[in-house]
C-alpha positions in Angstrom: 178.1 32.1 111.7 177.1 35.8 110.8 174.0 37.2 112.7 171.1 37.5 109.2 169.3 40.9 109.4 166.3 41.3 108.9 167.2 43.3 105.5 169.7 40.3 104.5 166.8 37.5 104.6 164.2 39.9 102.6 166.7 39.6 99.7 167.8 36.7 99.8 164.1 35.1 100.7 163.9 37.7 96.7 166.3 36.0 95.8 165.1 32.7 96.5 164.5 32.1 93.0 167.9 30.8 90.3 166.1 33.5 87.6 165.7 36.3 89.6 169.3 35.6 91.0 170.6 34.8 88.2 169.3 38.1 86.2 170.5 40.4 89.1 174.5 38.6 88.8 173.8 39.9 85.3 172.7 43.0 85.5 175.1 43.9 88.9 178.7 41.9 86.2 177.4 44.5 83.5 177.1 47.6 86.2 179.2 46.3 88.5 177.4 47.4 91.5 176.2 43.9 94.4 173.9 42.4 93.5 171.6 43.4 96.3 172.5 47.2 94.8 171.6 46.0 91.7 168.4 44.7 93.2 167.5 47.8 95.1 168.1 49.6 92.1 165.7 47.9 90.2 163.2 48.6 92.7 163.3 52.1 93.4 162.8 52.8 89.5 160.2 50.7 88.5 158.2 51.4 92.1 159.3 55.4 91.0 157.3 55.0 87.7 154.5 52.8 89.0 153.9 56.7 91.1 154.8 58.1 88.2 151.3 56.6 86.1 148.8 57.7 87.1 149.6 61.0 87.6 150.0 61.2 83.4 147.3 59.6 83.3 145.0 62.5 84.9 146.8 65.5 83.4 146.4 63.4 80.4 142.6 63.3 81.0 142.7 66.7 81.6 144.4 67.2 78.7 141.5 66.0 76.9 138.9 67.9 78.5 140.4 71.8 77.7 140.7 70.4 74.5 137.0 69.4 74.7 135.8 72.5 76.1 138.3 74.3 73.6 136.4 72.6 70.6 132.7 72.8 72.0 133.5 77.0 72.7 134.5 77.1 68.6 131.3 78.6 66.6 130.0 76.2 64.1 130.5 77.6 60.2 128.9 75.6 58.0 125.8 74.6 60.0 124.2 72.3 56.6 123.5 68.8 57.3 125.5 66.4 54.7 123.6 65.2 51.3 124.0 61.8 52.7 122.2 60.6 49.2 124.9 60.5 46.7 126.8 58.1 47.7 124.1 56.1 50.0 124.4 52.8 49.0 121.0 51.5 49.7 120.2 54.1 47.1 119.8 52.5 43.5 120.8 55.5 40.9 121.8 54.4 37.9 122.2 50.8 38.3 120.3 47.3 38.1 116.8 47.4 38.4 116.4 51.3 37.9 
C-alpha cells in the first residue's frame, strides 16, 4: 500500500464531497490539469482575490475622501436659498379651497 502524504490526505479530505470532486474533475478535463492541480490553482486564485479586496475598498475610500475634500474647498458660486414655496405641495396656490 502506498504512503499517504499530509498533502495527499488533506486533498483527499477536501474531495470527499461528491459535488466538489465532480467540479474539480470537470475543470481538470477542460484544462488538462490533474484534479489536485486544478484545486490548488482555484484556491490560489480565490485567495489572491480575497487578499486584494480590502486593498480595493481602502483605495476607493481614499478616493472618496479626496473627492469630498476637493468639493469642500470649492468656492460657493450661488449662496441664495432656493424658493421652495413655488413647488411646495403644502401651499395650495390657486387650487381647490383657495
